[in-house]
DOGU-99414 format. One record per residue: x, y, z of N, C-alpha, C, CB in turn. Coordinates in pm, whole numbers, plus 50000, padded with zeros to 5 digits. Glycine has a CB too. Layout:
N
XYZXYZXYZXYZ...
end
This chain:
293
820149179083771821429181183839821289191183951822509185783740820569202283924820359212384027819549206484141819669224683970818579197984110817739192184214818579183484308816609183784152819529176084254820409167884339821299176584428821289158684252821749188084375822589196984454821809202784571823149208184367820569207484541819759213184650819409202484752818469219684595819129190384705818799179684798819989176484889818369167084720821209176784831822409174284914822609185485015823669172984826822359197884971822549209185062821559208485177822389222484987820289205085148819279204185253819619192785348817879202185193820079181385296820429169985380821609173585471820769157685292822619180885416823789184585496823389194285606824889190785408822499203685572822059213485672821309206585785821169224185607820409197285750819679190185854820609181685939818589181585793821599175485875822539167085950823349175686047823469159385855823819187286003824599195986088823739201286203825179207586007822479204286177821589209486280821369199186388820239213686220821219186386350820999175986451822289172586526820419163386386823439173186452824689169586518825189180886606825749165986415825009193386564825429204986644824289209286732825909216686555823989201486835822859204186923823229214987023822409191186996822189219987087822449228387203822579242987174823659223987270821729248887094821729263387081821229269487211820849267886962821259282587222820939289487347819449290687374821539303187345818639281987310817189283487328816769280587471816449274287233817309269887533816899266087668818039266887768816329252087667819209271387729820359271787820820149282587926821669274287742820689280188045820609290088153821889289288236819349287588243822149300488307823369301788386823079299688534824009315488364824019294488604823999293688751825339299288800823759278688802825309310688872824129318988905823619326288781824479329189015822409331688793821789337888676822559350288632820339341588705823119357888729823919369688696825379366588727823429382288776826209366588625827609362988639828459375388614827999351488542829409377688706830329389088692831699383888650830429397088825832499393288606833859389988562834619383688677834599402588509835239372088651836029365288752835269355788840836689375188836833929355188827833139346088910833039332388842831719351888935833209321588918832969308288860831479306288834833509297088953831149300588722829739298688685829599285888606829219310788602828329282188584828019270188506826929273388405827579258488600827139269288281826129270388176825499256488160826739275588040824189255888181823479243088174822559243288053822679240288305822709233187965821909232187844821099219287851822809232387716819759220187877818919208087878818869201787739817479211387928818899188487734818849180987609817689171087614820199173687581817309166587498816239156487493816739143287551815739154487349815829135587611816189122987673816639112487573815039117787753817329102587622817799091587538816869079587552819249087687575816949070587455816139058387462816619049387576816189050687328817889049687602818429041887713819529050087779818979028087664819679048287910820679055987984822079051287949820439054788134823019060587957824409057387933825279064288037824829061687791826539061188043827429067488142827669082188110828769059988147827849089988213828169104188194829559105588134828079111888328829709115888052830999118787990831539131588053830869120187832832769131188102833359142588171834679146188102833589139488322834789158888066836019164188008836669173788108835739171287872837959172488129838719181488215839919186488137839159174388346840569197288184841739202488112842789191588091842359214188189843259190687968844229180487932843659169887842844779174088054842319168387841841709158687751841799163587607840239156087789841939154587513841959158687371840639165587334842199146387279840739176687265839549183987222838959192887329838519174487177839609194287446839089203087551839149217487500839889201487685838029225087510837979238487450838969248087517836559244087459839499257087437840439267287484839989280687431841909264187440839949290787519839549304287479840389314187559838019306687501840909324687494841769334087568841029342087675842409343787471839699343487662838939351487757838139343087855838019360687683838159329987838837349321187923838239309887972836109315587846838149306988101838869295788160837869284588187839629300088291837929273788108837019262588125837579253188232836809254987991836729249288328837139240488437836759225788412836519245188568835519223788370835049210088349833809210488260834729203188484833649200188177832469198788090831899184788113832819200987937830599184488144829949171688177828739169888085829509171288328828619158188023827449154487945826739143288021827849149887798825599147088082824809137388158823819130488064824059144388277823839117188064822969109387977821969101688061823789099687889820709105888053819619099288123818489096488024819119107888243817729086488053816629082787963815549093487961816019069388003815339099888076814279109988083814779123688036813729111088226815829128688101816359141988069817879141188066815869152788172818469146687964819919147787955820279162587955820479140687828821509165587989821919179587988823439180487976821439186788116823859192187927825269195387912825619206188014825599200087765826649203788094827059213288198828469217988165826999206688342828619231188152829919237288122830299246288240829869245387987831319242588311831819250488425832979259088376832259241288544832889272288401833869281488344834009293888432833469285388199834999302288397835199315588455835589324888343836279315488570834839335788327835119345488221835859357388279833809350088151836689363788194837549374488242837289387888172838989370588224836329388588083835929401288022834419401888021836509402887878833839413788029832379414788028831839414787885831929427588100830509413087875829839413387745829289399787707830779418287639828829398887584828309386287532829459378587469827149388787429829769366887524830899359087480830429346387410831819355587597830979343887290830689331787217831619320587265830829334087064831039309187300831829297787342832329290187220831019288487434833529285087226834019277187111833219264187100835539274087126833199257886982832499245086967833029234687065832619239986823832119226687118832469216587218832089202987162831759219287354833049193987159832809180387113832969171087232833779176386998831899163987265831909155087379830919143787355831579162687509831299131587385830419120087369829909118187228829269121387460830789120287129830419118886986829339128986946829929104686957829209139887018828279150486983829039163586979827089151287083828509172686902829149185686884828149196686918829679187286739828559205887005827689216787047828369229787008827399216187201827669237586926828209250386879827149261086892828699249286732827599273486881826679284786888826269288487029825459281786809826909283287132826559286687270827219299987306827009275487368826539307987386827059320887428826589323887570826609332187331827329332587637826989336787774827139351887782827889329587880826409357887876826499372187900827159374488035825099378987894828269381588035829059384188156828909398888192830559380388135828609401288318828449414988368829719419588438827249415988462829819432588457830959438488527830479449588618832009443888427831059450188738830719461188831831159474488773831359458888969832279474388705832779486588642832369486388496834339487888657831689496788451831279497688312832499501088227830159508288293832849491988138834019493888053833569496887911834939481388056834069507687860833779511487722834789504487632833839527087703834299494387557835209486587474835829494987364834479474887413835199505787329835769514287226836969522187276834729523687172837169522387412838289529687469839089520287558837809542187550839919512287497840759503087573841989510087628841179491387485842249522387581843409529887628842989539887735844099537187512842169535287834841729544187940842919548488025840669537488027842879560788076843939566288158843359570988290844649577988086844179570188394843759575088524843719590288523844699570088634842779595788598842699610288609843879615488689841369614588674844209627988671845339633988741845069634688891845619647988687846129635188967846009635489113845329648289159847379634189179844509646889263843829658489318844829667589388842719654189415844489680189396845349689789464845459686389611844809704089446846649686789670846779683389813845929692189902848209684389855845749704789866844969713789951843489710489951845159727989906843059701689856841639698189854841269688689966841269692089720842239681990024841969672690133841839680390263843089661990143840819677890343840659685190470841849682690562839359680990540842369693490620843479692490714844839692890650843359680090790844909692990515846219692990449846979705790477846059691090300846279716990475846949729890499847579730190638845959741490483846839725090737847389724790872848609715890882846339720190969848579704390813849729695390816850949701890752849389682190744850749708890639851869715490573852439726490661851429721290437851549734290724852019745090812852809739490930850819753390864852309728490988852989722391102854349716991061852139711191162854429710890942855709705490895856729716590872855509697590765856279727690811857199738890786857639745190917856529749490697856669746991011857019752791140858009743991216855769755091224857809730791210858719721591279860119722391219858189707191271860189723491086861489724491020862209737291060861319723890868861489748391061862099761191101862559760691246861109772891081861719754991333862089753991474863329745291493860919748491557863409734391418864569725491429865849732491385864359712791345865769739891274866949747091226867369757791326866679753391089866389765091381866709775491479867329769491605865449783291516866819757891648867369751491768868809746991743866509739391810869099741691625870459737291593871429749091594870499730191456870979760291534871829772191532872059777391674871199783291445870989778091756871129782891894872029773891976869749783891962871869760791957872689751392034874159752291994872189737092014874429755391867875819756491823876539768091891875879758191672875819778991922876459790791981876329791292133875849803291921875139787892187874929789692330874459776992401873939800692353874069766892328873489755192390874479747192474872919746392286875739747092433876709739192506876889744292648878049739292433876849757392666877009762992801875849758792890877109778192797874629759592835873459755292913873489740192938872169759192842873939732792839874029718292857874999714792970874459711592727876109722192976877079719693083876459722593221878339728393062875699733393230875039736593357874039725693396874329750093348873289720993299872309710593329872999697793376871449707593205874159694593315874899682693357875429684093498876059679993261875879696193534876359698493670875229696693770876969712393683874069702493738872919701193827872509686593841871739709493776872529679393730872139665193735873129657193819872059659393592874429659693805875419652493884875269655494033876839655993837874989668294068874779671694208873549664594263874629686994224872489663894181871269656994227871559642194254870139658394123872309635794165872649621694186873549619994308873349615994062874439629594332875329628794447874549629394578876359640194443873619638794589872799639894709871909627594727871939652694703871319622894617870439611294625871209598894669869769608594489872439597194620873229585594659873599586094807874499584894575873959598094858874329599195000873129597195090874969612895028871969602195047870759600295126870389585495131869589608595069870569578595022870279564295018871239556595110870379558994875872509560695111873489554095198873129555995345874899559495171872719567995380872349570895520871189562095564871979585695537870179560695480869029552295515869429537595523867909554095413870299533195432870729519295433871509515995561871599516295310872399524995603873159522795727872249523295849874269533195741871229531595844870289532495956869529519395971869309544295936869089513495860868389500595868869319489495915867789496995731870569489695866871529479495907871829480396056872829480795827871889492496109872149494296253871009488996336872379508996285869779491396293868609486596367868499471396360867339492996313869049465296255868999450796243870129443896319869059446796097871009451896381872079446096462873289441896383871579434596536873529448096264874719444696187875989449096260874649451096048877149444796210878429447896272878639462996281879569441296194878879467996400878999482496422880249488096356879019485596572881359480796363882589485696301882439486896149883769476496335881759477196089881509477895944880659490195910880799464995895879659492895992878789504495967879579517495980877599504596065880459518596082881249530696101882239532695987881999530096235882879521795942883829522895830883119527595703884519509395804881959521695676881229525595554880709539895564880049515995529880309543795684879829557595704880939567495675879309559495846882139564795728883259573895708883679574395562884449569695794883789562795498884249562295359883249568895263884499547795316881969566095281880949571895191880849586995209879579565395218880959591595334880859605995357882079613195300880709608895508883279607195314884479613195255884399613295102885739605595302883839602495042883669602194896882709613094850883159588394850881639615194928880679625794894881359639394898879489625494991882119642195003882779655195016883829657194909883409656595155884519646394868885529647594762884879651494630886299634394746883739645294597883039648694473882439662594479881939638394443881999666594597881319679594610882309691194605880529679994741883509689394663884479700294673885629699094576885009701094812885759687594505886909684794419888219684894498886989695094306888119681394626889289680194714889339665794765889239690494833890509659794766890659646194814890519645994966892019640094770889339642095013889069641895157889409628695222887619645095181889859618895145890179605695203891429606095289890359595395091892369615195255893639615695328893649626595434894799617795231892519633195458892449644295552892049639195689891459654995504892669644995791892299641895929891109650395969893499644096026890589647596092889459655396141889819669996157888959649796273891069672996200891489686896214891579693596078892839687596286892049686195976892159692095842890789694495780892979683095751889789686895824888429689195776887919703095814887499678595830888429708295924887989721395970888519732495881888439723696113889449729295789889989739295697889249739695564891459736495672888209731495550887399731695427886629744695416886409719795423886109747995295885369760595279884299762395385884729761295142884079774795426883149777595537881709773995503883229792295576881379774295375879979771295339879619756795363879739774695193880619748395397880359734395428880219731895578881449725795371880259742295658880219740595803881359731595846878849734795849882569736495824883769728595851883899724995998884989736195806883379733396089883429730096231882649717296259882869741796316881479716196196880679703996212881419691896156879319705496144882059693796040882739682495977883899677596063883249686295838884679686896120885779682796207885279675196329886579694896252884229680096393883679673396510883079659796473882609682196576882419658796353881779646296310882829635396290880979648496179883889638496215884879628196184885739624896305885759632596068885929634596397886669631696519885899621496602886919644496600884579623396617883769614096694883689600496624882359619896715883579600596491883499587996415884799579996429883219590796266885969586896425887249579796438887429574396578888409589096402886939581796680887039576896817886289563696833886499587396915885089562896775884309550496785884929539296702882859552896739885529542696588886119532396502887379526196563886459538396367888239534596623889549529796666889689528796818890599538896612888589529196890888649528397037888989514197084887329532797098888779504497001889019490797039887819483997101890149490097131886839491697142885629486197202884499486597099885229494097331883529477697117882379477197026881459488897057881619463697038881249497696957880399509396979878959505196997880519519296861878229512897075876819509997100875959516596992876399514897240874759510996975873829516596876873469530996911872539508096868873339533897040872979547397084874079557397053872679547397232875309552897028876399561896995876489564596845877719556197046876009554896765876089556496618874879563696562876229542796551873719561996627872499568396576872629583596566871329564896664873229590396668873389604996654874229608996534874009610696780875259600796501876069603896382875229603296254877239594096372874369592996243873509591896124872499603196118872769578396123871979607296233871039618496236871719631496196870409619996375872949633596247873699645696210874009645796061875009646696291874369633896004874639632995861873409636595779875129618995824872249631295818871019634095745870689648995750869859625995802870869655495866870589669795879871559677995795870659673996025872839673895793873849681195715873539680395566875249675495742873149668695518872839666895375871639675595335872549651995343870609675895419869419683695388869749698595384868319680995491870549703395479870909717695481871779721195361871639721295613872689712195324873549714895209872759714895080874669704495202871799705895067870949705494947870089718094939870049692994947869559722695052868759734895052869589746995010868149737395192870859747095047871729758095006872069757594858872979757995086871969745694796872249744294654871099748794566872579730094624869879748494620868709752194542868689767094514867429747994614868289771094393868229785594363867129792294444867979787894212867399804394490866409811594571865319817594484867089822694653
end
């Protein structure tokens, strides 16, 4: 009875050994060194068949397709050739170390005991799965950090001081700057008008139009400069303007301009050019008097 039991055990062991082919004796990896997350292939050479048969291919979704929580299997191919056969397992592993592959059943054959070695760029201690990040480095350890902190603090103090200064005295200075800016724009606008009328006169534009624009623009300039409505003033009344404006010149200028405008005859270019020259000289002298000494 014991002899029959041992004979059955030996027969079962031999049958399992032949049916579960493909131990790691001749298997090799492509590439030879596989890292975590890299696609790879495990190739297991097998003995040739007496006659060739069709290749057997397993893909995800086929019944019996292997599943492993740490390995993603892509495709399993059993190549059947009369000379050389082989098993190809295409996979991607997600943890390092020596990994045992689950049993694979394909083409009425069963392959068990296969394993692969997966490497990792980062050495992971499996005994410490609760690894923690080290504490943050001190900010002062970084080159230039001290200078950045000093600059930030200095900028904050300067900003606060500027806000306080502007609240008490800044508005007065701001008003002065606005007045200076408005005067600069006023002079620039009048100088531009003088040049524009000079070009129009040389091009032969209508003389009456040029005289009207000259009178109106110059009166607008004087109104903004003196805060006095100069549009309704006659040439004689212009002589009553503040003395710093050379009121004698202004009275003579507008008297001559009105004579040319209302004479009824077309003024000549030679009569208008002196007015434009006098205007340009007056503007320059007035601007020079506005500049601080």
